[in-house]
C-alpha positions as CSV (number, residue, x, y, z in Angstrom):
1,M,47.6,-177.8,64.6
2,F,44.2,-177.0,63.2
3,L,44.7,-173.3,63.6
4,T,48.0,-173.4,61.8
5,K,46.3,-175.0,58.7
6,Q,43.5,-172.5,58.9
7,H,46.0,-169.7,59.0
8,L,48.0,-171.2,56.1
9,V,44.8,-171.4,54.0
10,T,43.9,-167.8,54.9
11,A,47.4,-166.7,54.0
12,R,47.3,-168.4,50.7
13,T,43.9,-166.9,49.9
14,L,45.1,-163.5,50.9
15,G,48.3,-164.0,48.8
16,V,46.3,-165.0,45.7
17,A,44.0,-162.0,46.2
18,I,47.0,-159.6,46.4
19,V,48.6,-161.1,43.3
20,A,45.3,-160.8,41.4
21,T,44.8,-157.2,42.5
22,L,48.3,-156.3,41.4
23,G,47.9,-158.0,38.1
24,L,44.6,-156.2,37.4
25,S,46.1,-152.8,38.3
26,A,49.0,-153.4,36.0
27,C,46.5,-154.1,33.2
28,A,44.8,-150.8,33.8
29,T,48.2,-149.0,33.6
30,Y,49.0,-150.7,30.3
31,S,45.6,-149.7,29.0
32,D,46.3,-146.1,29.7
33,E,49.8,-146.4,28.0
34,F,48.2,-148.0,25.0
35,A,45.7,-145.2,24.7
36,G,48.5,-142.7,24.8
37,I,50.4,-144.6,22.1
38,N,47.3,-144.9,19.9
39,S,46.8,-141.2,20.2
40,R,50.3,-140.5,19.1
41,L,50.0,-142.9,16.2
42,D,46.8,-141.1,15.1
43,Q,48.6,-137.8,15.2
44,L,51.5,-139.2,13.2
45,D,49.0,-140.7,10.7
46,T,47.4,-137.3,10.2
47,R,50.8,-135.7,9.6
48,V,51.8,-138.4,7.1
49,Q,48.6,-137.9,5.2
50,S,49.1,-134.2,5.1
51,A,52.7,-134.6,3.9
52,A,51.5,-137.0,1.2
53,Q,49.0,-134.5,0.0
54,S,51.7,-131.8,-0.1
55,A,54.0,-134.1,-2.0
56,E,51.3,-134.9,-4.5
57,S,50.6,-131.2,-5.0
58,A,54.3,-130.4,-5.5
59,N,54.5,-133.3,-8.0
60,Q,51.6,-131.8,-10.0
61,S,53.2,-128.4,-10.0
62,A,56.5,-129.9,-11.2
63,R,54.8,-131.7,-14.0
64,Q,53.2,-128.5,-15.2
65,A,56.5,-126.7,-15.0
66,N,58.1,-129.5,-17.0
67,Q,55.4,-129.2,-19.7
68,R,56.0,-125.5,-20.0
69,L,59.8,-126.0,-20.2
70,D,59.2,-128.6,-23.0
71,Q,57.1,-126.1,-24.9
72,M,59.7,-123.3,-24.5
73,E,62.5,-125.7,-25.6
74,S,60.5,-126.5,-28.7
75,R,60.1,-122.8,-29.5
76,V,63.8,-122.0,-28.8
77,Q,64.9,-124.8,-31.2
78,Q,62.6,-123.4,-33.9
79,L,64.2,-120.0,-33.5
80,E,67.7,-121.4,-33.5
81,A,67.0,-123.4,-36.6
82,A,65.5,-120.4,-38.5
83,P,67.7,-118.8,-41.2
84,R,69.7,-115.8,-39.9
85,R,68.6,-112.4,-41.1
86,V,71.0,-110.3,-42.9
87,P,71.3,-106.9,-41.4
88,R,70.3,-104.0,-43.6
89,G,72.7,-101.4,-44.3
């Protein structure tokens, strides 16, 4: 009976060791996956920042174009409001 209890204790200890080993190896796997995910997030962040810069540049160009159009519209209105010339002849 003593050998059976000793075997049971050994089996329990071995079982705990196996479970602990599997648990630690799973953590290492998740660590690698998290590193991959973080890398992808960094790449996406870089792309988003680049897109935001491009959008800001396009916005500034659009503002400049609108200012030029406003200036042209003012000039066109002045020309339309001017008295018509009478043709010679």
